[in-house]
N, CA and C atoms as a LAMMPS dump frame, in Angstrom:
ITEM: TIMESTEP
0
ITEM: NUMBER OF ATOMS
432
ITEM: BOX BOUNDS ff ff ff
-5.0000000000000000e+02 5.0000000000000000e+02
-5.0000000000000000e+02 5.0000000000000000e+02
-5.0000000000000000e+02 5.0000000000000000e+02
ITEM: ATOMS id mol type element x y z
1 1 1 N -322.126 232.479 -191.666
2 1 2 C -321.898 232.308 -190.287
3 1 3 C -322.703 231.157 -189.659
4 2 1 N -322.402 230.348 -188.78
5 2 2 C -323.14 229.112 -188.443
6 2 3 C -324.353 229.615 -187.659
7 3 1 N -325.436 228.712 -187.74
8 3 2 C -326.662 229.056 -186.912
9 3 3 C -326.669 227.968 -185.945
10 4 1 N -326.844 228.335 -184.711
11 4 2 C -326.636 227.52 -183.207
12 4 3 C -327.857 226.62 -183.17
13 5 1 N -328.715 226.862 -184.124
14 5 2 C -329.976 225.763 -183.883
15 5 3 C -330.157 224.993 -185.265
16 6 1 N -329.116 225.112 -186.091
17 6 2 C -329.244 224.217 -187.159
18 6 3 C -328.381 222.833 -187.007
19 7 1 N -329.09 221.84 -187.356
20 7 2 C -328.623 220.642 -187.335
21 7 3 C -327.378 220.271 -188.351
22 8 1 N -327.528 220.943 -189.618
23 8 2 C -326.435 220.877 -190.597
24 8 3 C -325.231 221.617 -190.156
25 9 1 N -325.502 222.786 -189.583
26 9 2 C -324.409 223.666 -189.114
27 9 3 C -323.538 222.903 -188.075
28 10 1 N -324.196 221.958 -187.062
29 10 2 C -323.643 221.271 -186.078
30 10 3 C -322.825 220.074 -186.887
31 11 1 N -323.325 219.446 -187.847
32 11 2 C -322.377 218.606 -188.623
33 11 3 C -321.204 219.189 -189.343
34 12 1 N -321.559 220.329 -189.935
35 12 2 C -320.255 221.146 -190.493
36 12 3 C -319.148 221.333 -189.438
37 13 1 N -319.742 221.807 -188.262
38 13 2 C -318.779 222.15 -187.139
39 13 3 C -318.062 221.059 -186.563
40 14 1 N -318.496 219.904 -186.922
41 14 2 C -317.948 218.355 -186.396
42 14 3 C -318.649 218.082 -184.897
43 15 1 N -319.63 218.904 -184.67
44 15 2 C -320.277 218.608 -183.401
45 15 3 C -321.213 217.387 -183.366
46 16 1 N -321.65 216.972 -184.459
47 16 2 C -322.502 215.56 -184.45
48 16 3 C -321.509 214.492 -184.913
49 17 1 N -321.521 213.754 -183.828
50 17 2 C -320.444 212.502 -184.285
51 17 3 C -321.285 211.575 -185.02
52 18 1 N -322.444 211.557 -185.061
53 18 2 C -323.252 210.493 -185.614
54 18 3 C -323.419 210.573 -187.258
55 19 1 N -322.904 211.717 -187.702
56 19 2 C -322.87 211.983 -189.133
57 19 3 C -321.805 211.324 -189.774
58 20 1 N -321.964 210.773 -191.027
59 20 2 C -320.927 209.972 -191.882
60 20 3 C -320.58 210.903 -193.125
61 21 1 N -319.638 211.579 -192.928
62 21 2 C -319.108 212.688 -194
63 21 3 C -318.398 211.917 -194.909
64 22 1 N -318.695 212.167 -196.174
65 22 2 C -318.276 211.401 -197.438
66 22 3 C -317.569 212.351 -198.214
67 23 1 N -317.581 213.78 -198.171
68 23 2 C -316.879 214.688 -198.857
69 23 3 C -316.907 215.934 -198.303
70 24 1 N -315.677 216.715 -198.451
71 24 2 C -315.714 218.077 -197.774
72 24 3 C -314.541 218.784 -198.703
73 25 1 N -314.827 219.923 -198.864
74 25 2 C -313.949 221.138 -199.763
75 25 3 C -313.91 222.174 -198.716
76 26 1 N -313.459 223.391 -199.352
77 26 2 C -313.398 224.582 -198.779
78 26 3 C -314.96 225.289 -198.357
79 27 1 N -315.683 224.956 -199.278
80 27 2 C -316.962 225.541 -199.421
81 27 3 C -318.217 224.793 -199.004
82 28 1 N -318.08 223.364 -199.033
83 28 2 C -319.127 222.669 -198.898
84 28 3 C -318.851 221.272 -198.233
85 29 1 N -319.79 220.419 -197.964
86 29 2 C -319.647 219.305 -197.149
87 29 3 C -320.742 218.242 -197.697
88 30 1 N -320.612 217.031 -197.668
89 30 2 C -321.556 216.059 -197.896
90 30 3 C -321.41 214.94 -196.999
91 31 1 N -322.672 214.418 -196.632
92 31 2 C -322.743 213.409 -195.668
93 31 3 C -324.039 212.604 -195.796
94 32 1 N -323.834 211.313 -195.245
95 32 2 C -325.061 210.151 -195.754
96 32 3 C -326.099 210.685 -195.152
97 33 1 N -327.457 210.654 -195.856
98 33 2 C -328.862 210.968 -195.428
99 33 3 C -328.963 209.893 -194.397
100 34 1 N -329.592 210.232 -193.21
101 34 2 C -329.79 209.075 -192.193
102 34 3 C -331.058 208.316 -192.334
103 35 1 N -331.851 208.754 -193.334
104 35 2 C -332.944 207.905 -193.994
105 35 3 C -332.938 207.986 -195.363
106 36 1 N -332.007 207.197 -195.965
107 36 2 C -331.638 207.15 -197.507
108 36 3 C -332.865 206.594 -198.137
109 37 1 N -333.031 207.152 -199.475
110 37 2 C -333.742 206.48 -200.403
111 37 3 C -332.997 205.042 -200.767
112 38 1 N -331.742 205.085 -200.869
113 38 2 C -330.93 203.866 -201.315
114 38 3 C -329.528 204.18 -200.571
115 39 1 N -328.738 203.08 -200.156
116 39 2 C -327.469 203.41 -199.511
117 39 3 C -326.673 204.241 -200.428
118 40 1 N -325.941 205.107 -199.928
119 40 2 C -325.317 206.039 -200.62
120 40 3 C -325.809 207.433 -200.869
121 41 1 N -327.195 207.605 -200.439
122 41 2 C -327.935 208.754 -200.58
123 41 3 C -327.232 209.838 -199.784
124 42 1 N -326.793 210.783 -200.441
125 42 2 C -326.125 211.824 -199.518
126 42 3 C -326.556 213.422 -199.532
127 43 1 N -326.301 213.902 -198.641
128 43 2 C -326.772 215.437 -198.687
129 43 3 C -325.445 216.448 -198.677
130 44 1 N -325.528 217.256 -199.774
131 44 2 C -324.437 217.942 -200.093
132 44 3 C -325.017 219.699 -199.29
133 45 1 N -324.135 220.092 -198.551
134 45 2 C -324.556 221.382 -197.904
135 45 3 C -323.594 222.409 -197.99
136 46 1 N -323.789 223.628 -198.328
137 46 2 C -322.639 224.624 -198.31
138 46 3 C -322.258 224.865 -196.725
139 47 1 N -320.952 225.048 -196.611
140 47 2 C -320.625 225.416 -195.107
141 47 3 C -321.132 226.606 -194.596
142 48 1 N -321.424 227.704 -195.381
143 48 2 C -322.137 228.784 -194.852
144 48 3 C -323.647 228.652 -194.684
145 49 1 N -324.232 229.048 -193.656
146 49 2 C -325.564 228.793 -193.381
147 49 3 C -326.372 229.695 -194.494
148 50 1 N -327.055 229.069 -195.174
149 50 2 C -327.978 229.644 -196.063
150 50 3 C -329.057 228.605 -196.143
151 51 1 N -330.273 229.354 -196.282
152 51 2 C -331.513 228.417 -196.285
153 51 3 C -332.068 227.926 -197.509
154 52 1 N -331.763 228.658 -198.462
155 52 2 C -332.415 228.228 -199.918
156 52 3 C -331.411 228.37 -200.83
157 53 1 N -331.569 227.947 -202.113
158 53 2 C -330.748 228.168 -203.237
159 53 3 C -330.79 229.584 -203.505
160 54 1 N -331.909 230.191 -203.44
161 54 2 C -331.807 231.817 -203.72
162 54 3 C -331.008 232.477 -202.736
163 55 1 N -330.721 231.931 -201.689
164 55 2 C -329.815 232.617 -200.732
165 55 3 C -328.376 232.181 -200.784
166 56 1 N -328.055 231.265 -201.656
167 56 2 C -326.629 231.08 -201.878
168 56 3 C -325.831 232.306 -202.712
169 57 1 N -324.873 232.697 -202.027
170 57 2 C -324.085 233.812 -202.658
171 57 3 C -323.513 233.467 -203.751
172 58 1 N -323.4 234.449 -204.873
173 58 2 C -322.881 233.955 -206.249
174 58 3 C -321.533 233.396 -206.108
175 59 1 N -320.869 233.879 -205.373
176 59 2 C -319.336 233.172 -205.302
177 59 3 C -319.513 231.68 -204.965
178 60 1 N -320.38 231.3 -204.216
179 60 2 C -320.238 229.93 -203.999
180 60 3 C -321.303 228.983 -204.954
181 61 1 N -321.919 229.68 -205.73
182 61 2 C -322.603 228.731 -206.778
183 61 3 C -321.926 227.747 -207.545
184 62 1 N -320.734 228.198 -208.277
185 62 2 C -319.81 227.38 -209.072
186 62 3 C -319.401 226.286 -208.222
187 63 1 N -318.755 226.734 -207.166
188 63 2 C -318.071 225.531 -206.185
189 63 3 C -319.043 224.534 -205.62
190 64 1 N -320.285 224.929 -205.337
191 64 2 C -321.433 224.155 -204.87
192 64 3 C -321.845 223.279 -206.049
193 65 1 N -322.112 223.76 -207.269
194 65 2 C -322.844 222.62 -208.33
195 65 3 C -321.492 222.006 -208.703
196 66 1 N -320.163 222.3 -208.834
197 66 2 C -319.131 221.614 -209.106
198 66 3 C -319.009 220.519 -208.42
199 67 1 N -319.393 220.541 -207.021
200 67 2 C -319.504 219.295 -206.023
201 67 3 C -320.559 218.624 -206.117
202 68 1 N -321.528 219.163 -206.491
203 68 2 C -322.748 218.454 -206.814
204 68 3 C -322.642 217.56 -208.078
205 69 1 N -321.988 218.011 -209.123
206 69 2 C -321.589 217.318 -210.34
207 69 3 C -320.755 216.085 -209.961
208 70 1 N -319.64 216.426 -209.321
209 70 2 C -318.757 215.481 -208.733
210 70 3 C -319.279 214.197 -208.027
211 71 1 N -320.213 214.569 -207.075
212 71 2 C -321.03 213.473 -206.519
213 71 3 C -322.02 212.696 -207.326
214 72 1 N -322.434 213.578 -208.211
215 72 2 C -323.526 212.753 -209.032
216 72 3 C -322.954 211.906 -209.985
217 73 1 N -321.799 211.875 -210.259
218 73 2 C -321.03 210.938 -211.089
219 73 3 C -320.456 209.835 -210.058
220 74 1 N -319.911 210.342 -209.039
221 74 2 C -319.171 209.307 -208.209
222 74 3 C -319.98 208.409 -207.292
223 75 1 N -321.07 209.02 -206.751
224 75 2 C -321.977 208.209 -205.792
225 75 3 C -322.385 207.085 -206.487
226 76 1 N -323.3 207.18 -207.855
227 76 2 C -323.598 205.987 -208.21
228 76 3 C -322.489 204.986 -208.84
229 77 1 N -321.448 205.508 -209.236
230 77 2 C -320.111 204.55 -209.629
231 77 3 C -319.642 203.819 -208.586
232 78 1 N -319.607 204.631 -207.196
233 78 2 C -319.192 203.881 -206.144
234 78 3 C -320.101 202.795 -205.556
235 79 1 N -321.397 202.977 -205.743
236 79 2 C -322.154 202.099 -205.505
237 79 3 C -322.961 201.019 -206.545
238 80 1 N -322.264 201.272 -207.424
239 80 2 C -322.467 200.209 -208.679
240 80 3 C -323.811 200.456 -209.217
241 81 1 N -324.301 201.675 -209.553
242 81 2 C -325.466 201.946 -210.061
243 81 3 C -325.193 202.811 -211.349
244 82 1 N -326.021 202.664 -212.147
245 82 2 C -326.059 203.494 -213.466
246 82 3 C -326.518 204.856 -213.588
247 83 1 N -326.948 205.379 -212.413
248 83 2 C -327.351 206.785 -212.661
249 83 3 C -327.598 207.189 -211.238
250 84 1 N -328.282 208.657 -211.249
251 84 2 C -328.14 209.364 -209.761
252 84 3 C -329.687 210.161 -209.832
253 85 1 N -330.101 210.335 -208.882
254 85 2 C -331.149 211.342 -208.483
255 85 3 C -330.549 212.427 -207.838
256 86 1 N -330.716 213.809 -208.444
257 86 2 C -330.153 214.955 -207.842
258 86 3 C -331.53 215.886 -207.603
259 87 1 N -331.616 216.587 -206.329
260 87 2 C -332.843 217.267 -206.131
261 87 3 C -332.415 218.227 -204.841
262 88 1 N -333.365 219.322 -204.945
263 88 2 C -333.196 220.347 -203.75
264 88 3 C -334.557 220.855 -203.783
265 89 1 N -335.094 220.773 -202.267
266 89 2 C -336.288 221.33 -201.854
267 89 3 C -335.804 222.769 -201.491
268 90 1 N -336.761 223.684 -201.615
269 90 2 C -336.635 225.01 -201.022
270 90 3 C -337.823 225.496 -200.213
271 91 1 N -337.733 225.406 -199.01
272 91 2 C -338.825 225.579 -198.109
273 91 3 C -339.646 224.634 -197.851
274 92 1 N -340.546 224.404 -198.937
275 92 2 C -341.439 223.404 -198.867
276 92 3 C -340.954 222.045 -198.779
277 93 1 N -341.134 221.298 -197.878
278 93 2 C -340.484 219.666 -197.902
279 93 3 C -338.966 219.896 -197.527
280 94 1 N -338.599 221.14 -197.024
281 94 2 C -337.156 220.982 -196.533
282 94 3 C -337.2 220.862 -195.104
283 95 1 N -336.872 219.757 -194.666
284 95 2 C -336.905 219.423 -193.269
285 95 3 C -335.933 220.066 -192.547
286 96 1 N -334.851 220.716 -192.944
287 96 2 C -334.024 221.365 -192.277
288 96 3 C -333.649 222.642 -193.061
289 97 1 N -333.803 223.851 -192.474
290 97 2 C -333.655 225.109 -193.138
291 97 3 C -332.375 225.386 -193.484
292 98 1 N -331.476 224.557 -193.9
293 98 2 C -330.168 224.782 -194.541
294 98 3 C -330.032 224.224 -195.864
295 99 1 N -329.689 225.005 -196.908
296 99 2 C -329.901 224.525 -198.275
297 99 3 C -329.114 223.01 -198.453
298 100 1 N -329.725 222.22 -198.925
299 100 2 C -329.018 220.795 -199.034
300 100 3 C -329.6 220.264 -200.36
301 101 1 N -328.542 219.53 -201.092
302 101 2 C -328.804 219.043 -202.321
303 101 3 C -328.674 217.313 -202.22
304 102 1 N -329.798 216.878 -202.424
305 102 2 C -329.983 215.205 -202.367
306 102 3 C -329.328 214.826 -203.549
307 103 1 N -328.257 213.772 -203.377
308 103 2 C -327.854 213.03 -204.55
309 103 3 C -328.01 211.45 -204.058
310 104 1 N -328.678 210.848 -204.901
311 104 2 C -328.943 209.509 -204.547
312 104 3 C -328.546 208.66 -205.886
313 105 1 N -327.91 207.413 -205.558
314 105 2 C -327.683 206.529 -206.686
315 105 3 C -328.956 205.72 -207.195
316 106 1 N -329.194 205.629 -208.591
317 106 2 C -330.23 205.206 -209.109
318 106 3 C -330.043 203.804 -210.05
319 107 1 N -331.082 203.025 -210.124
320 107 2 C -331.014 202.136 -211.148
321 107 3 C -332.358 201.946 -211.841
322 108 1 N -332.494 201.286 -213.049
323 108 2 C -333.984 200.935 -213.503
324 108 3 C -334.783 200.236 -212.408
325 109 1 N -336.18 200.568 -212.414
326 109 2 C -336.916 199.917 -211.731
327 109 3 C -336.678 199.659 -210.227
328 110 1 N -336.103 200.86 -209.822
329 110 2 C -335.817 200.751 -208.225
330 110 3 C -336.715 201.305 -207.369
331 111 1 N -338.101 201.449 -207.815
332 111 2 C -339.244 201.666 -206.749
333 111 3 C -339.31 203.239 -206.696
334 112 1 N -338.411 204.092 -207.273
335 112 2 C -338.699 205.476 -206.908
336 112 3 C -339.497 206.022 -208.047
337 113 1 N -340.643 206.6 -207.683
338 113 2 C -341.726 207.173 -208.536
339 113 3 C -341.749 208.627 -208.451
340 114 1 N -341.354 209.497 -209.288
341 114 2 C -341.648 210.894 -209.273
342 114 3 C -341.008 211.581 -207.887
343 115 1 N -341.866 212.036 -207.173
344 115 2 C -341.5 212.719 -205.931
345 115 3 C -341.817 212.015 -204.561
346 116 1 N -342.273 210.711 -204.969
347 116 2 C -342.558 209.661 -203.745
348 116 3 C -341.222 209.111 -203.309
349 117 1 N -340.832 209.466 -202.159
350 117 2 C -339.474 208.891 -201.726
351 117 3 C -339.651 207.847 -200.478
352 118 1 N -339.838 206.51 -200.742
353 118 2 C -339.901 205.555 -199.815
354 118 3 C -338.516 205.454 -199.212
355 119 1 N -338.194 205.786 -197.917
356 119 2 C -337.209 206.162 -197.252
357 119 3 C -336.931 204.53 -196.594
358 120 1 N -335.535 204.293 -196.432
359 120 2 C -335.224 202.937 -195.833
360 120 3 C -334.035 203.462 -195.016
361 121 1 N -333.923 202.5 -193.907
362 121 2 C -332.859 202.559 -192.987
363 121 3 C -331.57 201.804 -193.498
364 122 1 N -330.665 202.195 -192.885
365 122 2 C -329.245 201.273 -193.256
366 122 3 C -329.512 199.893 -192.464
367 123 1 N -328.766 198.893 -192.86
368 123 2 C -329.106 197.595 -191.886
369 123 3 C -328.547 197.823 -190.76
370 124 1 N -327.304 198.568 -190.635
371 124 2 C -326.607 198.606 -189.276
372 124 3 C -325.891 199.874 -189.361
373 125 1 N -325.286 200.408 -188.069
374 125 2 C -324.457 201.432 -188.206
375 125 3 C -323.057 201.186 -188.972
376 126 1 N -322.665 199.637 -188.866
377 126 2 C -321.636 199.468 -189.567
378 126 3 C -322.014 199.446 -191.007
379 127 1 N -323.03 199.075 -191.591
380 127 2 C -323.216 199.157 -192.911
381 127 3 C -323.15 200.55 -193.353
382 128 1 N -323.711 201.706 -192.707
383 128 2 C -323.715 203.086 -192.898
384 128 3 C -322.177 203.436 -192.878
385 129 1 N -321.346 202.996 -192.007
386 129 2 C -319.939 203.343 -191.941
387 129 3 C -319.281 202.729 -193.242
388 130 1 N -319.63 201.464 -193.588
389 130 2 C -319.044 200.95 -194.65
390 130 3 C -319.525 201.73 -196.033
391 131 1 N -320.58 202.254 -196.091
392 131 2 C -321.163 203.048 -197.365
393 131 3 C -320.326 204.207 -197.37
394 132 1 N -320.284 204.862 -196.246
395 132 2 C -319.502 206.236 -196.194
396 132 3 C -318.061 206.095 -196.59
397 133 1 N -317.342 205.09 -196.219
398 133 2 C -316.086 204.997 -196.636
399 133 3 C -315.918 204.562 -198.096
400 134 1 N -316.98 203.842 -198.761
401 134 2 C -316.866 203.476 -199.978
402 134 3 C -316.99 204.726 -200.927
403 135 1 N -317.889 205.841 -200.485
404 135 2 C -318.047 207.138 -201.155
405 135 3 C -316.778 207.995 -201.097
406 136 1 N -316.267 208.095 -199.762
407 136 2 C -315.047 208.729 -199.432
408 136 3 C -313.87 208.274 -200.297
409 137 1 N -313.734 206.905 -200.526
410 137 2 C -312.602 206.48 -201.161
411 137 3 C -312.866 206.798 -202.881
412 138 1 N -313.917 206.569 -203.416
413 138 2 C -314.416 206.88 -204.638
414 138 3 C -314.399 208.349 -204.975
415 139 1 N -314.696 209.304 -204.013
416 139 2 C -314.522 210.686 -204.275
417 139 3 C -313.098 211.123 -204.244
418 140 1 N -312.394 210.625 -203.342
419 140 2 C -310.879 210.801 -203.384
420 140 3 C -310.222 210.539 -204.551
421 141 1 N -310.647 209.406 -205.056
422 141 2 C -309.936 208.998 -206.498
423 141 3 C -310.265 209.752 -207.568
424 142 1 N -311.643 210.37 -207.609
425 142 2 C -311.938 211.052 -208.701
426 142 3 C -311.297 212.438 -208.723
427 143 1 N -311.143 213.055 -207.458
428 143 2 C -310.57 214.329 -207.257
429 143 3 C -309.092 214.421 -207.453
430 144 1 N -308.364 213.32 -207.372
431 144 2 C -306.931 213.337 -207.809
432 144 3 C -306.523 213.46 -209.298
């Protein structure tokens, strides 16, 4: 059930027009992080409002992690990077209390060290839209 006070539930419901959705299926949705580590950094969320991984119903585990696996392969490929960073916070450092999995493209010597995340802005709204479209196309191609 959606939480009316949750920013991610608003994105899932289509009420936040600033979100750039890059993937969706029956049980989850992914959109660009508005303060990405690198262009393409996306957040995968379950459509059902759950706050932490421990709260995720058993029936959603396999679909959620199948989507995370798909995105962990496709996002770096689409952004022409050799690898990815996949992470979840549970309560501590969880800026929105709705389960979300960070998936960011990586390359050697990209400046990311451990859990220090130097955030960057997109160059413009157009750049953000272009990255979202690149990811949507790559994800659609992989799903076919």
